[in-house]
C-alpha positions in Angstrom: -16.1 -12.8 -15.4 -14.8 -16.1 -13.8 -13.1 -16.0 -10.6 -9.6 -17.7 -11.0 -7.5 -16.0 -8.7 -6.9 -17.7 -5.1 -6.2 -15.0 -2.5 -4.8 -15.7 0.9 -4.7 -12.8 3.4 -2.3 -12.2 6.2 -3.0 -9.7 9.0 -0.5 -7.7 10.7 -1.8 -6.6 14.0 0.7 -3.8 15.0 -0.1 -1.8 11.7 -3.5 -3.2 11.2 -2.2 -4.0 7.7 -3.3 -6.8 5.2 -1.0 -8.4 3.0 -2.0 -10.9 0.3 -0.6 -13.7 -1.7 -2.6 -14.0 -5.1 -2.0 -17.1 -7.0 -3.1 -18.6 -10.3 -4.2 -22.1 -9.5 -3.2 -23.4 -13.2 0.3 -22.5 -13.0 1.0 -21.6 -9.6 2.3 -18.3 -10.5 1.9 -15.9 -7.6 2.0 -12.2 -6.7 2.6 -10.9 -3.0 0.8 -7.5 -2.3 1.8 -5.2 0.6 4.2 -7.2 2.7 5.4 -5.9 6.0 8.5 -5.7 7.6 8.3 -5.9 11.5 9.6 -2.6 13.3 9.9 -1.9 17.0 10.1 1.9 17.2 11.1 1.8 20.7 14.2 -0.4 20.1 14.6 0.8 16.5 14.6 -3.0 15.8 13.4 -4.8 12.6 12.4 -8.3 12.2 11.1 -10.5 9.7 8.6 -12.8 11.5 5.4 -11.4 9.5 7.2 -11.7 6.3 8.4 -15.1 7.1 4.6 -16.3 7.2 4.3 -15.4 3.6 7.5 -17.3 2.7 6.2 -20.4 4.3 2.7 -20.1 2.9 4.4 -19.8 -0.5 6.6 -22.9 0.2 3.9 -25.0 1.3 1.8 -24.3 -1.7 4.5 -24.7 -4.2 4.0 -21.2 -5.5 6.3 -19.2 -8.1 6.5 -15.7 -6.9 6.4 -13.3 -10.1 5.6 -10.1 -8.6 6.2 -8.2 -5.4 3.5 -5.3 -5.6 3.2 -2.2 -3.4 -0.1 -0.1 -3.6 2.0 3.0 -2.5 4.9 4.1 -0.2 3.2 3.3 2.9 3.3 5.8 5.9 2.3 3.3 8.6 4.6 0.3 8.1 7.9 -0.7 6.4 7.8 -2.8 3.4 9.2 -6.2 3.3 9.3 -6.4 -0.4 13.1 -5.6 -0.7 13.9 -8.5 2.1 11.5 -10.9 0.3 13.2 -10.5 -3.2 16.8 -10.3 -1.6 16.4 -13.5 0.3 13.8 -15.5 -1.3 12.5 -14.5 -4.6 15.2 -12.9 -6.5 13.4 -13.4 -9.9 10.3 -11.5 -8.7 9.8 -8.1 -9.9 9.3 -5.5 -7.2 6.8 -2.7 -8.8 5.0 0.3 -7.6 3.1 3.1 -9.6 5.0 5.6 -11.4 3.8 8.3 -9.0 6.8 7.1 -6.7 8.8 9.4 -8.5 6.8 12.4 -7.2 6.8 11.1 -3.7 10.6 10.6 -3.8 11.0 14.3 -5.2 8.8 15.6 -2.2 10.7 13.5 0.6 14.1 13.7 -0.8 14.6 17.4 0.8 12.7 16.3 3.8 15.1 13.8 4.9 18.1 15.7 3.3 18.9 12.5 1.4 21.2 14.3 -1.1 21.2 14.7 -4.9 22.8 11.4 -5.1 19.5 9.7 -4.1 17.7 8.7 -7.2 14.1 10.2 -7.3 13.5 8.3 -10.7 12.1 5.1 -9.1 15.0 3.2 -10.3 15.1 1.5 -6.8 12.1 -0.6 -8.2 12.1 -3.2 -11.0 9.1 -1.7 -12.5 7.0 1.3 -12.4 3.5 1.0 -13.5 1.7 3.5 -15.5 -2.1 4.0 -15.2 -4.1 1.3 -17.0 -1.0 -0.9 -17.7 -1.8 -4.6 -17.7 0.3 -7.5 -16.8 0.2 -11.3 -16.2 0.2 -13.6 -13.1 0.5 -16.9 -15.0 -2.9 -16.9 -16.7 -4.3 -14.2 -14.4 -4.9 -10.9 -16.2 -4.1 -8.0 -14.0 -4.7 -4.1 -14.6 -3.3 -1.0 -12.6 -5.5 1.9 -11.9 -3.9 5.1 -10.7 -5.8 6.1 -7.6 -4.1 9.2 -6.2 -5.5 11.4 -3.6 -4.2 9.6 -0.5 -0.8 9.9 -1.7 0.3 10.8 -5.4 1.6 7.2 -6.1 -1.4 5.4 -4.9 -2.4 2.7 -7.2 -5.1 -0.3 -7.0 -4.5 -3.5 -8.7 -7.5 -5.5 -10.5 -6.6 -8.9 -10.8 -9.5 -11.2 -12.3 -12.5 -9.9 -10.1 -10.5 -9.1 -7.3 -9.5 -5.5 -6.7 -6.8 -4.6 -4.2 -7.3 -0.9 -3.3 -4.6 0.0 -1.0 -5.4 2.9 1.4 -7.9 4.4 -1.0 -10.8 2.6 0.5 -11.2 1.0 3.9 -14.0 -1.5 4.6 -17.4 0.4 4.3 -17.7 1.3 8.2 -14.1 2.5 8.3 -14.7 4.9 4.9 -11.5 6.3 3.4 -7.9 7.3 4.1 -6.6 10.4 5.2 -5.4 13.1 2.4 -3.3 15.4 4.4 0.2 13.9 3.7 2.4 15.6 1.1 1.0 15.1 -2.2 -2.4 14.1 -1.0 -5.7 15.8 -2.1 -9.2 14.9 -1.1 -10.6 16.0 -4.3 -8.3 13.8 -6.2 -9.1 10.9 -4.0 -13.0 11.3 -4.4 -12.2 11.2 -8.2 -10.1 8.2 -7.9 -12.8 6.2 -6.0 -15.4 7.2 -8.5 -13.1 5.5 -11.0 -13.2 2.4 -9.1 -16.9 2.4 -8.5 -17.2 2.3 -12.3 -16.1 -1.3 -12.2 -18.8 -4.1 -11.7 -20.7 -4.0 -8.6 -19.8 -7.9 -8.2 -15.9 -6.9 -8.1 -14.5 -8.4 -4.9 -12.5 -5.5 -2.9 -9.6 -6.1 -0.8 -8.4 -3.6 1.6 -4.7 -2.7 2.8 -6.0 -1.7 6.6 -8.8 -2.6 8.8 -9.0 -1.1 12.5 -12.3 -3.1 13.5 -14.4 0.0 14.1 -16.7 -0.4 17.0 -15.1 -3.4 18.3 -16.0 -5.9 15.3 -13.5 -8.4 14.1 -11.0 -7.2 11.5 -12.0 -8.0 7.9 -10.3 -7.5 4.5 -13.1 -8.3 2.0 -16.1 -6.5 0.6 -17.6 -5.7 -2.7 -17.9 -2.6 -4.8 -21.8 -2.9 -4.4 -21.4 -2.8 -0.7 -18.9 0.1 -0.8 -21.2 2.2 -3.1 -24.1 1.4 -0.8 -22.7 1.8 2.7 -19.2 3.4 2.8 -19.5 5.9 5.4 -17.5 8.6 3.6 -18.1 8.1 -0.1 -21.3 6.0 -0.9 -23.7 6.7 -3.6 -25.3 10.4 -3.3 -22.3 11.9 -1.7 -20.9 14.6 -3.7 -17.2 15.7 -4.2 -17.8 19.0 -2.2 -19.4 17.1 0.6 -16.6 14.4 0.8 -14.0 17.0 0.5 -15.3 19.1 3.5 -15.7 15.9 5.5 -12.1 14.6 4.7 -10.5 18.0 5.5 -12.2 18.5 8.7 -11.5 14.9 9.8 -7.8 15.1 8.7 -7.4 18.2 10.8 -8.2 16.0 14.0 -5.8 13.1 13.1 -2.2 12.8 14.6 0.5 11.8 12.4 1.1 8.0 12.1 3.7 6.8 14.5 5.7 5.1 11.8 5.8 7.8 9.1 9.1 8.9 9.4 10.9 5.5 9.4 8.3 4.0 7.2 8.4 6.5 4.4 12.3 6.7 4.1 12.5 3.0 3.8 9.6 2.5 1.6 11.2 5.2 -1.0 13.8 2.7 -1.4 11.3 -0.1 -2.2 11.8 -1.5 1.3 15.7 -1.4 1.2 17.2 -0.1 4.6 19.7 2.7 4.4 23.5 1.7 3.8 25.6 1.1 6.9 27.7 3.8 8.0 31.3 3.5 8.9 30.6 1.7 12.2 28.5 -1.0 10.3 25.2 0.4 11.6 22.2 1.4 9.6 20.6 4.9 10.6 17.3 6.4 9.9 16.7 10.2 10.1 14.2 12.1 12.3 13.5 15.6 10.7 12.8 17.6 13.8 9.9 20.0 13.9 8.9 19.5 10.2 5.2 17.8 10.8 2.6 18.3 13.1 1.6 21.2 15.3 4.4 23.1 17.4 3.9 24.2 20.9 
C-alpha cells in the first residue's frame, strides 16, 4: 500500500499528548486528530496556545481541514476541537466513535447534567460506526472500534498510518488503563488483536507517550514492533494473562488529575459549559465519587 499521508505530530508536554495533522499531498485536504486545549487546574484557566500551533501549521501549509477527529472522550486533557471549529475551520466535521453515547449516558448522572443534556452524541457533527470509511481528499480512511480503555475508543486507519488513541502506547509503555467507567481489560485485549491483524508494516501513531526510563518522547512505531515488544500485549501473551496484569496494575494507579474537568468538557465535543447568570462558566466536581475514601 503506498504511503500518501503526510503526518505532522505536535506534543503537548503538560498532558503528554500527541496531536496530529494528517494531509493529502495532492489536494491539501487535511484532518486534525486529538487537538488539546490548554488548562491550568490551579487557576481553572483555559488557553489556546497549543491549539494555535496547529492553526499556524495549517495556515503555513495552505491546508484545507475537513475533519476534526477524536479517538475518544479523553480523561487527561480537554479537547480543542470545538474551539478550532468555531474560530478557524467551521466547515470541518467534528467526529468521534458512536460509543460516545454510552459515555454520555454513564457520566450524565455523575455530573448531574440533567435530562436536558443530550446523550445521543448530537454535540458532534458525525458519529462513526465500526468499519465506516471516509476520505480526506484522496486519502482513504477507515474507523476501527477499539473499546476497552473506554467504551467509545476508536482507531483511525489512514492509508498505512494507524492512529490508535490510548489503546496502545509505544511498545515500552504498554497499554492504557481499563478501570474507568465503561472500561474492560478483556475487551481491550480483543480490540488490540483486531489491530494486530493489520499488516505488520502499518505505522502506528500513539496519543500519549511518557518517555519510560527517561528516553525521549516518541510517537511512531509499527505493528510489527508492537507485536514483538509491547510490554503488556505482545505475541504470546494470552487474554487471561493480560487481564490479570491490567487489573493488578490499574489497582495501583491514581485517578488522572484532569479527569473531572476533561470528561465533562469532552462529552460536549470540547465545548465549555454555557455561562451562568454572572457570565462565568463553571465545571462541576462531584465529591467522594471516585477513588478510595479514608
